[in-house]
C-alpha positions as CSV (number, residue, x, y, z in Angstrom):
1,X,-14.7,-101.3,41.6
2,X,-14.8,-97.5,41.5
3,X,-17.9,-95.9,43.3
4,X,-18.5,-92.5,44.3
5,X,-19.7,-89.1,43.0
6,X,-17.7,-86.6,41.1
7,X,-18.3,-83.3,39.4
8,X,-17.6,-82.6,35.8
9,X,-15.8,-79.4,34.4
10,X,-19.3,-77.8,33.8
11,X,-20.8,-78.4,37.2
12,X,-22.7,-81.8,36.3
13,X,-22.8,-84.3,39.4
14,X,-22.1,-87.8,38.2
15,X,-22.4,-91.0,40.3
16,X,-20.7,-94.2,39.5
17,X,-20.4,-97.7,40.9
18,X,-22.7,-100.6,41.8
19,X,-26.5,-100.7,42.9
20,X,-27.5,-100.2,46.3
21,X,-27.0,-103.4,48.5
22,X,-24.4,-104.8,46.0
23,X,-22.3,-107.6,47.7
24,X,-18.9,-107.1,49.2
25,X,-17.4,-109.9,47.4
26,X,-18.3,-111.4,43.6
27,X,-17.1,-113.5,41.1
28,X,-17.4,-116.7,39.4
29,X,-16.7,-120.1,39.8
30,X,-13.8,-121.6,37.6
31,X,-15.2,-124.8,37.4
32,X,-18.6,-124.1,35.6
33,X,-18.7,-120.3,35.3
34,X,-21.6,-119.7,37.8
35,X,-21.5,-116.3,39.5
36,X,-21.5,-115.8,43.1
37,X,-22.1,-112.9,45.4
38,X,-21.3,-112.9,49.3
39,X,-22.3,-110.1,51.7
40,X,-19.8,-110.3,54.4
41,X,-20.5,-109.6,58.0
42,X,-19.1,-109.6,61.4
43,X,-20.0,-112.5,63.9
44,X,-23.3,-110.7,64.9
45,X,-23.8,-108.5,61.7
46,X,-27.1,-108.5,59.8
47,X,-27.5,-107.6,56.0
48,X,-29.4,-104.3,55.5
49,X,-32.8,-104.9,53.7
50,X,-31.4,-103.6,50.4
51,X,-28.6,-106.1,50.8
52,X,-31.3,-109.1,51.4
53,X,-33.1,-107.8,48.3
54,X,-29.9,-107.7,46.2
55,X,-29.0,-111.3,47.2
56,X,-32.6,-112.6,46.5
57,X,-32.3,-111.0,42.9
58,X,-29.3,-112.5,42.1
59,X,-30.4,-116.1,43.3
60,X,-33.4,-115.6,41.0
61,X,-31.0,-115.4,38.1
62,X,-29.1,-118.4,39.1
63,X,-26.4,-117.1,41.1
64,X,-24.8,-118.4,44.1
65,X,-25.6,-115.8,46.8
66,X,-25.5,-115.5,50.6
67,X,-24.3,-113.8,53.8
68,X,-21.0,-115.0,55.3
69,X,-19.9,-114.4,58.9
70,X,-16.7,-116.6,58.4
71,X,-14.5,-117.7,55.8
72,X,-16.0,-121.2,56.0
73,X,-19.4,-119.8,55.4
74,X,-18.1,-117.9,52.3
75,X,-16.9,-121.1,50.9
76,X,-19.9,-123.1,51.5
77,X,-22.0,-120.4,49.4
78,X,-19.3,-120.7,46.6
79,X,-19.1,-124.5,46.8
80,X,-22.9,-125.0,46.7
81,X,-23.9,-127.8,44.5
82,X,-20.4,-128.7,43.4
83,X,-20.0,-132.3,42.6
């Protein structure tokens, strides 16, 4: 994902990328196509307010979304509701 700011030849500033708070990892499950968004944190890390808002917005659309401090937690998010 390319993000950042660049200046055009005529001096205009253009920003590209994802919305503020967008998760570190995202994709979809091969089994059913359901989208997932994972915010990765250290053992003591906590999500910023905009990250919490983003995750909640994604959940409201039916996506799997959460904060993971370990690989196991990330897999739990992805595997939620898998039968």
